[in-house]
BAPA-873787 format. One record per residue (C-alpha): x, y, z; residue number from 1; residue in one letter. Coordinates in steps of 0.5 Angstrom, whole numbers, plus 500, padded with zeros to 3 digits. Example, Ala and Ser with C-alpha at 12.3 -4.5 7.8 and 13.67 -1.06 7.14 Angstrom:
BEGIN
> 525,491,516,1,a
> 527,498,514,2,s
//
This chain:
BEGIN
> 488,530,512,1,m
> 483,527,507,2,k
> 486,532,502,3,q
> 494,532,504,4,a
> 493,524,503,5,m
> 490,524,496,6,r
> 495,529,494,7,r
> 501,525,497,8,a
> 502,521,490,9,l
> 508,517,491,10,g
> 514,517,487,11,a
> 514,510,485,12,l
> 513,510,478,13,l
> 516,513,472,14,a
> 514,511,465,15,a
> 516,508,458,16,v
> 512,508,452,17,v
> 509,502,447,18,c
> 515,503,443,19,l
> 521,502,447,20,g
> 523,503,455,21,l
> 526,508,459,22,v
> 533,505,460,23,p
> 533,503,468,24,w
> 538,506,472,25,t
> 537,502,479,26,g
> 538,496,482,27,a
> 538,490,477,28,t
> 532,485,476,29,v
> 535,478,475,30,f
> 530,473,472,31,s
> 533,467,475,32,d
> 533,469,481,33,i
> 524,466,484,34,s
> 526,466,491,35,d
> 524,474,495,36,v
> 529,473,500,37,n
> 535,472,495,38,t
> 533,477,491,39,a
> 533,482,498,40,q
> 540,479,500,41,n
> 543,481,492,42,v
> 539,488,492,43,e
> 542,490,499,44,v
> 549,488,496,45,l
> 548,492,489,46,q
> 546,498,493,47,m
> 553,498,496,48,m
> 557,496,489,49,g
> 559,489,492,50,v
> 556,483,488,51,i
> 552,484,481,52,d
> 549,479,475,53,g
> 553,474,471,54,v
> 550,478,465,55,g
> 544,477,460,56,g
> 540,478,466,57,g
> 542,474,470,58,a
> 545,472,477,59,f
> 546,464,477,60,q
> 543,464,485,61,p
> 545,456,485,62,d
> 552,457,482,63,g
> 559,457,486,64,t
> 564,463,487,65,l
> 572,463,486,66,t
> 576,465,493,67,r
> 578,471,488,68,a
> 571,473,487,69,q
> 569,473,495,70,f
> 575,476,497,71,c
> 573,482,492,72,k
> 566,482,496,73,m
> 569,482,502,74,a
> 573,488,500,75,v
> 568,492,498,76,e
> 562,491,504,77,v
> 569,493,508,78,l
> 568,500,504,79,g
> 575,499,501,80,q
> 575,499,494,81,g
> 578,505,492,82,d
> 584,502,496,83,r
> 585,497,491,84,v
> 590,500,486,85,l
> 595,501,492,86,i
> 595,493,493,87,y
> 596,492,486,88,k
> 603,492,483,89,n
> 607,487,487,90,y
> 606,479,489,91,t
> 605,476,495,92,i
> 602,470,492,93,f
> 606,466,487,94,p
> 599,465,483,95,d
> 596,472,484,96,v
> 601,476,480,97,k
> 600,484,479,98,p
> 597,482,471,99,s
> 591,479,475,100,h
> 585,482,475,101,w
> 584,480,483,102,a
> 591,482,486,103,a
> 589,488,489,104,g
> 584,485,493,105,y
> 587,479,495,106,i
> 594,483,497,107,n
> 589,488,501,108,l
> 586,483,505,109,a
> 592,479,507,110,v
> 595,486,510,111,r
> 588,488,513,112,s
> 588,490,519,113,e
> 584,484,520,114,e
> 587,480,516,115,k
> 581,477,513,116,i
> 585,472,508,117,i
> 590,468,508,118,s
> 593,462,503,119,g
> 595,455,503,120,h
> 600,451,506,121,s
> 605,451,500,122,d
> 605,459,499,123,g
> 600,459,494,124,t
> 593,463,494,125,f
> 589,459,490,126,g
> 584,465,487,127,p
> 580,460,482,128,e
> 579,455,487,129,g
> 572,455,489,130,t
> 570,458,496,131,i
> 569,453,501,132,t
> 563,454,507,133,y
> 569,454,512,134,g
> 573,458,508,135,q
> 567,463,507,136,a
> 566,464,514,137,v
> 573,464,517,138,t
> 574,470,512,139,i
> 567,473,516,140,l
> 569,472,523,141,m
> 575,476,521,142,r
> 572,481,519,143,m
> 568,481,525,144,l
> 575,481,530,145,g
> 575,474,531,146,y
> 582,470,531,147,t
> 584,462,532,148,d
> 585,464,539,149,a
> 577,466,540,150,d
> 575,459,537,151,v
> 579,453,539,152,g
> 584,449,534,153,v
> 580,445,530,154,v
> 579,449,524,155,w
> 574,451,520,156,p
> 570,447,525,157,d
> 570,452,531,158,g
> 569,459,527,159,y
> 563,455,524,160,i
> 560,454,531,161,d
> 563,461,533,162,a
> 559,464,528,163,a
> 553,460,529,164,m
> 552,462,536,165,m
> 552,470,534,166,i
> 547,469,527,167,g
> 552,469,522,168,l
> 551,463,519,169,t
> 543,464,520,170,q
> 539,461,514,171,g
> 546,457,511,172,v
> 548,451,513,173,h
> 552,447,508,174,p
> 558,442,509,175,a
> 564,446,512,176,a
> 567,443,506,177,s
> 562,445,501,178,g
> 562,450,496,179,a
> 558,456,498,180,v
> 553,458,492,181,t
> 552,465,489,182,r
> 546,465,494,183,a
> 549,463,500,184,q
> 555,468,499,185,a
> 549,474,499,186,a
> 546,471,505,187,q
> 552,471,509,188,l
> 554,478,509,189,f
> 547,481,509,190,v
> 547,477,516,191,n
> 554,480,517,192,l
> 551,487,516,193,l
> 546,485,522,194,n
> 552,482,526,195,c
> 556,485,532,196,d
> 563,486,532,197,r
> 568,482,537,198,k
> 571,488,540,199,a
> 563,491,541,200,g
> 559,495,537,201,g
> 555,493,530,202,s
> 559,491,523,203,f
> 554,496,520,204,a
> 556,502,524,205,s
> 564,500,524,206,s
> 563,501,516,207,i
> 557,507,515,208,a
> 553,511,521,209,t
> 547,507,522,210,v
> 540,509,522,211,v
> 535,503,525,212,e
> 528,502,526,213,n
> 527,505,518,214,v
> 521,504,513,215,v
> 523,504,506,216,m
> 518,509,502,217,l
> 521,509,496,218,n
> 527,504,493,219,g
> 528,508,487,220,n
> 527,515,486,221,t
> 530,521,485,222,k
> 532,527,489,223,t
> 529,535,487,224,p
> 536,536,482,225,s
> 536,529,479,226,g
> 540,525,483,227,q
> 538,517,484,228,p
> 535,517,492,229,a
> 531,513,496,230,v
> 525,516,500,231,l
> 525,514,507,232,t
> 521,515,514,233,s
> 526,518,518,234,n
> 526,524,512,235,a
> 522,528,509,236,p
> 525,529,502,237,e
> 529,523,498,238,p
> 537,522,500,239,v
> 541,521,495,240,p
> 545,515,494,241,v
> 553,512,493,242,v
> 552,507,488,243,n
> 545,505,485,244,t
> 538,505,488,245,t
> 534,499,489,246,g
> 529,496,483,247,s
> 523,497,488,248,g
> 524,490,492,249,m
> 525,493,498,250,l
> 520,498,498,251,t
> 515,497,505,252,g
> 520,494,508,253,r
> 523,496,516,254,k
> 530,496,517,255,g
> 537,499,518,256,t
> 540,505,513,257,l
> 547,505,512,258,l
> 550,512,510,259,m
> 557,514,508,260,d
> 561,520,512,261,q
> 557,525,507,262,s
> 550,523,508,263,g
> 548,519,502,264,k
> 545,512,503,265,v
> 550,506,502,266,l
> 544,501,503,267,t
> 538,498,506,268,f
> 538,492,510,269,v
> 532,490,512,270,p
> 530,487,519,271,a
> 532,480,521,272,n
> 526,480,526,273,t
> 519,481,525,274,g
> 516,479,518,275,t
> 513,483,512,276,s
> 508,480,508,277,r
> 505,482,502,278,q
> 497,482,501,279,i
> 491,484,497,280,t
> 486,487,502,281,i
> 479,484,501,282,a
> 476,489,506,283,s
> 477,494,512,284,a
> 473,497,517,285,q
> 475,501,524,286,a
> 480,496,528,287,g
> 481,491,522,288,s
> 482,489,515,289,f
> 482,482,511,290,t
> 486,480,506,291,d
> 483,476,499,292,t
> 486,470,503,293,t
> 481,470,508,294,g
> 486,472,514,295,r
> 484,478,518,296,t
> 489,483,522,297,y
> 486,486,528,298,t
> 490,494,530,299,v
> 489,500,533,300,s
> 487,506,530,301,g
> 492,510,532,302,s
> 497,505,528,303,m
> 502,508,524,304,v
> 500,506,516,305,t
> 504,509,510,306,y
> 499,512,505,307,y
> 502,513,498,308,n
> 509,515,502,309,q
> 505,519,507,310,s
> 506,517,514,311,p
> 498,517,517,312,s
> 494,513,522,313,t
> 489,507,521,314,y
> 484,511,522,315,n
> 485,516,517,316,e
> 487,511,511,317,v
> 482,505,513,318,y
> 476,509,509,319,p
> 481,509,503,320,f
> 483,502,503,321,l
> 479,499,498,322,r
> 478,492,495,323,p
> 484,490,491,324,g
> 489,495,495,325,t
> 496,492,494,326,i
> 498,493,502,327,a
> 505,490,505,328,t
> 504,489,513,329,v
> 510,489,518,330,y
> 508,484,524,331,t
> 513,484,530,332,g
> 516,479,534,333,e
> 510,479,538,334,s
> 505,477,532,335,g
> 502,484,533,336,s
> 502,489,526,337,v
> 507,495,527,338,e
> 506,498,521,339,f
> 501,498,514,340,l
> 505,500,508,341,y
> 500,502,502,342,v
> 503,503,496,343,g
> 506,500,490,344,f
> 513,497,490,345,a
> 514,498,483,346,t
> 519,500,478,347,s
> 520,506,474,348,d
> 517,503,467,349,d
> 510,502,464,350,a
> 507,500,458,351,i
> 500,503,455,352,i
> 496,496,452,353,v
> 496,498,445,354,a
> 489,493,444,355,k
> 485,488,446,356,d
> 488,482,449,357,g
> 495,484,448,358,s
> 501,484,453,359,t
> 506,487,448,360,a
> 512,490,452,361,g
> 511,486,459,362,f
> 516,480,459,363,a
> 521,487,457,364,e
> 517,491,463,365,l
> 519,485,467,366,a
> 525,482,465,367,g
> 523,476,465,368,r
> 517,472,462,369,t
> 514,468,468,370,d
> 510,474,472,371,y
> 503,474,474,372,k
> 499,479,472,373,i
> 494,483,476,374,f
> 489,488,473,375,k
> 485,493,478,376,n
> 487,488,483,377,g
> 485,481,481,378,e
> 490,476,478,379,q
> 488,475,471,380,v
> 490,473,464,381,s
> 492,476,457,382,a
> 485,476,456,383,s
> 483,481,460,384,a
> 487,487,457,385,m
> 484,493,454,386,r
> 486,498,449,387,k
> 489,504,453,388,y
> 490,500,460,389,d
> 497,502,464,390,v
> 501,496,466,391,a
> 508,496,471,392,t
> 512,492,474,393,y
> 513,490,481,394,s
> 519,486,483,395,a
> 518,484,490,396,a
> 512,480,487,397,e
> 514,478,480,398,n
> 508,482,477,399,a
> 505,486,473,400,i
> 500,491,476,401,y
> 494,493,471,402,v
> 489,499,471,403,t
> 485,501,467,404,d
> 484,509,472,405,n
> 483,514,467,406,r
> 480,521,468,407,i
> 477,526,462,408,t
> 479,533,464,409,v
> 480,540,461,410,y
> 487,541,460,411,y
> 489,547,464,412,l
> 497,548,464,413,n
> 503,544,463,414,a
> 510,545,467,415,s
> 516,547,464,416,p
> 512,547,457,417,n
> 507,543,453,418,v
> 512,540,449,419,s
> 515,536,454,420,a
> 511,537,461,421,p
> 513,534,468,422,d
> 507,536,471,423,t
> 500,539,469,424,i
> 494,541,471,425,q
> 487,539,470,426,a
> 481,544,472,427,a
> 477,542,478,428,g
> 483,537,480,429,l
> 486,539,487,430,e
> 494,540,485,431,g
> 498,537,479,432,e
> 500,531,477,433,l
> 506,528,475,434,t
> 508,526,468,435,v
> 511,520,466,436,l
> 516,519,460,437,p
> 511,516,455,438,s
> 505,522,458,439,g
> 510,527,455,440,r
> 510,524,449,441,e
> 502,523,449,442,s
> 501,530,451,443,l
> 505,533,446,444,s
> 500,533,441,445,q
> 495,537,446,446,f
> 494,543,446,447,r
> 492,547,453,448,i
> 484,548,453,449,g
> 483,542,450,450,q
> 478,536,453,451,v
> 483,529,454,452,i
> 482,523,458,453,t
> 489,522,461,454,l
> 491,515,462,455,l
> 494,514,470,456,l
> 498,509,474,457,t
> 495,506,480,458,q
> 498,512,483,459,d
> 495,518,479,460,n
> 502,518,475,461,r
> 500,521,468,462,v
> 502,515,463,463,a
> 499,517,457,464,g
> 493,521,454,465,a
> 487,520,449,466,a
> 483,525,445,467,e
> 476,525,448,468,s
> 471,523,446,469,p
> 474,518,442,470,g
> 477,515,449,471,v
> 472,516,455,472,r
> 474,516,462,473,g
> 471,512,468,474,n
> 473,517,474,475,a
> 468,516,479,476,m
> 467,518,486,477,g
> 462,520,492,478,l
> 460,528,490,479,a
> 459,533,496,480,e
> 453,538,493,481,a
> 450,543,495,482,d
> 444,547,493,483,d
> 449,553,490,484,s
> 452,549,485,485,g
> 458,547,489,486,n
> 461,540,488,487,v
> 466,536,490,488,t
> 467,529,488,489,v
> 472,524,493,490,n
> 474,519,486,491,l
> 475,513,488,492,f
> 482,512,485,493,n
> 484,517,490,494,g
> 484,523,487,495,l
> 479,530,488,496,t
> 475,533,483,497,l
> 472,540,485,498,k
> 467,544,481,499,g
> 461,547,479,500,k
> 455,544,476,501,t
> 449,546,471,502,a
> 444,542,473,503,s
> 437,546,476,504,d
> 437,541,481,505,n
> 445,540,484,506,p
> 444,538,491,507,g
> 441,531,488,508,r
> 448,529,487,509,f
> 450,530,494,510,n
> 452,522,497,511,g
> 452,519,491,512,q
> 456,515,486,513,v
> 457,519,480,514,v
> 461,519,474,515,t
> 466,525,473,516,a
> 469,529,469,517,s
> 471,537,467,518,s
> 470,540,461,519,y
> 471,548,461,520,t
> 477,553,464,521,k
> 472,554,471,522,d
> 471,547,472,523,a
> 464,546,470,524,l
> 463,539,472,525,l
> 459,533,468,526,s
> 456,528,473,527,l
> 452,523,472,528,s
> 449,519,478,529,i
> 450,511,477,530,v
> 444,508,482,531,s
> 439,508,477,532,s
> 438,501,475,533,g
> 435,494,477,534,v
> 440,488,479,535,a
> 438,482,477,536,r
> 438,476,482,537,g
> 439,475,489,538,d
> 446,477,493,539,l
> 449,471,494,540,d
> 455,474,499,541,v
> 458,467,501,542,a
> 458,464,494,543,g
> 461,472,492,544,r
> 455,472,486,545,k
> 449,477,484,546,l
> 444,472,480,547,g
> 449,468,475,548,d
> 455,473,475,549,r
> 461,472,480,550,e
> 463,479,484,551,l
> 470,482,482,552,a
> 475,482,488,553,e
> 475,489,489,554,n
> 467,490,489,555,v
> 465,496,492,556,r
> 459,496,496,557,v
> 454,502,498,558,y
> 448,503,501,559,e
> 443,508,502,560,q
> 434,509,504,561,v
> 431,511,499,562,g
> 434,518,496,563,g
> 439,518,503,564,s
> 446,519,503,565,e
> 451,513,501,566,m
> 455,510,505,567,v
> 460,504,504,568,a
> 459,497,507,569,v
> 464,492,507,570,n
> 461,486,504,571,l
> 464,482,510,572,s
> 459,486,515,573,n
> 454,483,510,574,l
> 450,479,517,575,t
> 444,476,512,576,d
> 447,470,507,577,s
> 443,472,501,578,v
> 441,479,500,579,i
> 434,478,495,580,p
> 434,483,488,581,a
> 429,487,492,582,s
> 433,491,496,583,r
> 438,491,491,584,i
> 438,498,486,585,v
> 444,498,482,586,f
> 449,493,480,587,a
> 455,494,475,588,r
> 459,490,471,589,r
> 466,491,469,590,n
> 470,489,463,591,y
> 470,482,465,592,a
> 462,482,466,593,d
> 464,480,474,594,k
> 460,485,479,595,v
> 464,491,481,596,d
> 459,496,484,597,l
> 453,494,488,598,i
> 449,499,491,599,i
> 444,496,497,600,l
> 437,499,499,601,n
> 436,499,508,602,n
> 440,492,509,603,v
> 444,494,514,604,t
> 442,499,518,605,g
> 449,504,516,606,d
> 446,509,512,607,a
> 442,511,517,608,y
> 444,517,522,609,v
> 443,515,529,610,y
> 443,520,535,611,g
> 438,523,540,612,r
> 432,527,539,613,v
> 430,534,541,614,s
> 422,536,540,615,v
> 420,543,540,616,r
> 412,545,538,617,e
> 412,550,532,618,v
> 405,555,533,619,d
> 404,558,526,620,a
> 398,561,527,621,g
> 392,557,523,622,d
> 396,551,525,623,f
> 402,548,529,624,s
> 407,542,528,625,y
> 412,538,531,626,r
> 420,541,529,627,e
> 425,535,531,628,v
> 433,536,531,629,t
> 438,530,531,630,l
> 444,531,536,631,d
> 449,524,533,632,s
> 455,525,537,633,g
> 455,532,537,634,g
> 453,534,529,635,a
> 446,536,528,636,t
> 441,534,523,637,y
> 435,539,522,638,g
> 431,542,524,639,p
> 425,537,520,640,f
> 418,538,520,641,n
> 416,531,523,642,y
> 410,529,527,643,p
> 412,522,528,644,n
> 416,524,535,645,f
> 413,526,541,646,h
> 419,527,547,647,r
> 426,530,546,648,s
> 431,525,548,649,g
> 428,519,544,650,q
> 433,516,541,651,w
> 432,516,532,652,a
> 436,512,526,653,g
> 434,517,521,654,l
> 434,516,513,655,a
> 436,524,511,656,i
> 435,526,503,657,s
> 442,527,500,658,s
> 440,535,500,659,d
> 439,534,508,660,g
> 432,537,508,661,e
> 428,531,509,662,r
> 427,525,513,663,i
> 426,519,508,664,l
> 425,514,513,665,g
> 427,511,521,666,t
> 430,505,522,667,a
> 426,500,528,668,q
> 430,501,534,669,l
> 429,498,541,670,t
> 431,499,548,671,e
> 434,494,552,672,l
> 435,497,559,673,k
> 438,495,565,674,n
> 444,491,562,675,v
> 449,489,567,676,s
> 457,491,565,677,s
> 458,484,566,678,s
> 454,482,560,679,a
> 459,485,555,680,w
> 463,480,552,681,r
> 468,485,548,682,s
> 467,492,545,683,p
> 464,489,539,684,q
> 460,484,543,685,l
> 455,484,548,686,v
> 450,478,551,687,y
> 443,480,553,688,v
> 437,475,555,689,g
> 441,469,552,690,g
> 442,474,545,691,v
> 448,476,542,692,g
> 449,483,539,693,y
> 454,486,536,694,t
> 457,494,536,695,v
> 458,498,531,696,s
> 463,501,529,697,d
> 461,508,530,698,s
> 456,507,536,699,v
> 454,513,540,700,l
> 455,513,547,701,c
> 451,519,552,702,y
> 451,520,559,703,n
> 445,523,561,704,r
> 448,525,568,705,t
> 453,529,565,706,t
> 449,532,558,707,g
> 455,530,554,708,a
> 457,524,549,709,w
> 463,520,551,710,i
> 466,514,549,711,t
> 465,506,550,712,l
> 470,506,554,713,s
> 468,512,559,714,d
> 461,509,558,715,a
> 463,502,561,716,l
> 467,505,567,717,a
> 463,509,568,718,f
> 456,506,570,719,a
> 455,498,572,720,n
> 447,497,568,721,s
> 446,502,562,722,m
> 441,502,556,723,s
> 443,500,550,724,l
> 440,502,543,725,i
> 439,496,538,726,v
> 436,495,531,727,d
> 432,490,528,728,e
> 439,487,526,729,n
> 442,487,533,730,r
> 447,491,532,731,v
> 447,496,538,732,v
> 448,503,535,733,r
> 447,507,542,734,g
> 449,506,549,735,v
> 446,511,554,736,e
> 450,511,562,737,v
> 447,515,568,738,s
> 448,515,576,739,q
//
């Protein structure tokens, strides 16, 4: 699963070079729309070909519409725009001659089965007159099949009251005679798509095939043959669109897909129930995650989580949710989280920063100047830009996302050719990397067999390349190594690097945080352990400072005991308000002089492996020794030559060397016997003797009667009393039950 997720790199980005942007083929991002709801409504209608801007990248959301313009929108929503020419060349109203641009639309609307529009009492239509709220609602209600007989004789009040009852006017409430703004009109038409017809069935189903409860995974992509398309949760491959793709505004949203008879997507309508919220993740653990505002979301391990456009479960994804990860949380009507979307709803453009402090091209990328800038998950100013950073734009958040994600690799292969590659392969990297237009131009300067540094987007597409060692990679991750020299590095950017190391002691890399690159055809890796260094100052957890330096929003924290394998630690899980400098092995500063990596020594107890030991006396002739094996929930460690355990069945927490050969230390554990099941306040908290003990997310439970490892819920159901194994931090590491 982990490898599949790392390979599931999204089709969210294509790129631009600094000298010129790739032409945008999806829906227009309008510079004068600041309201997210309005922007979504406009995008829904743009995809249908119903609405557009006024030129110059503007929409004029507060501008008004004429009766002719509103009539055209109504006809296009009905899907009858292709019949307009049939109705153009005759006159119904004296002020709408065949030469009028909207003659076909107006005549068709009057002669339609629903007779959705009519003229004034003097026989004219008034095409250039401003459409009023009462008139607009009347037209939409008639499109739903309602007539004067259904709503009463008082016009337009009867239509407005009836429209309010069915949800047509949700979010729009001007005076009946007041003008309808362009933003309000967009809201009304999207409401129409969510309404039922008088005769039964939804309006949407009368104009298209409806697919409900769909998550938009990518609002602007292409089919394998190059057609504009969208990727949704109900289809394994991108589906072509009828008119145009979105801008990325709808990506990560749940809603309804409208499709034409040929199976192409007409539009996507976000659900009008539940709430989608864009967040930046501060920490993630089993059962919950917290955003940078401090809000915590409790979730189940089986909750659907879309990770870089691939469906998964929360339990499989949360180890990858590093601080600074941008995600969309969808909360249902009940208030519980229904799904999590992890990806970047960005446009098709990207820019490589040309020099330190430069935002050249950012305004063109965004189509506006009031954007926010985030670098590696932190909101920053232009001064944080560094040469070779990669920038992309998200219309949904009006934000430029910048990353310094890059890796140095041996250039192995290109397809279809080295002059203009669509994909490349690098020694040691699993799978292929997608190359963006700017990346093609950069890569064309290099040949197969060179060691180069790839400049990557957030989702690991190649936005550019530079010569190594002139530009160095910064790829870092956790290494898995054996004594034969085989190494797998699970990089923090989501990629996996596999190969060999020429080190005389390759096992020393196992479980360590390393910088990594490949430099030969056979994937010989250059590795360097980053855990050698001395941090200066104490760690103020609440104040988010180490000494006098601030912690980065996306700070990573790891823990080890001596030279044991490292484990990830959530900053929010540190119970001590201050961690002394003596417990800090290493701290790294980023480009902004903030601490973005901390390695702790034996602070939380999470770096120990917990379980039950079996002890065997071994007679070696001249001497004897005690052999110890640890059973940790079915995973076996050892045997170790260790004299400190005297009986089998004893619980232990062992700090095991990264090569798996030695015990480096043991945790101080206490057994609390005969604890009543009534002492449990929740699966995360138990009180014994008036003292509260938190329960580890990875607590182990053992049934002495059956000799089997079981779940915590099974343990609580099995016996009325039990033994708890707790560490010196008052964390429950083990539970034993018997009858």
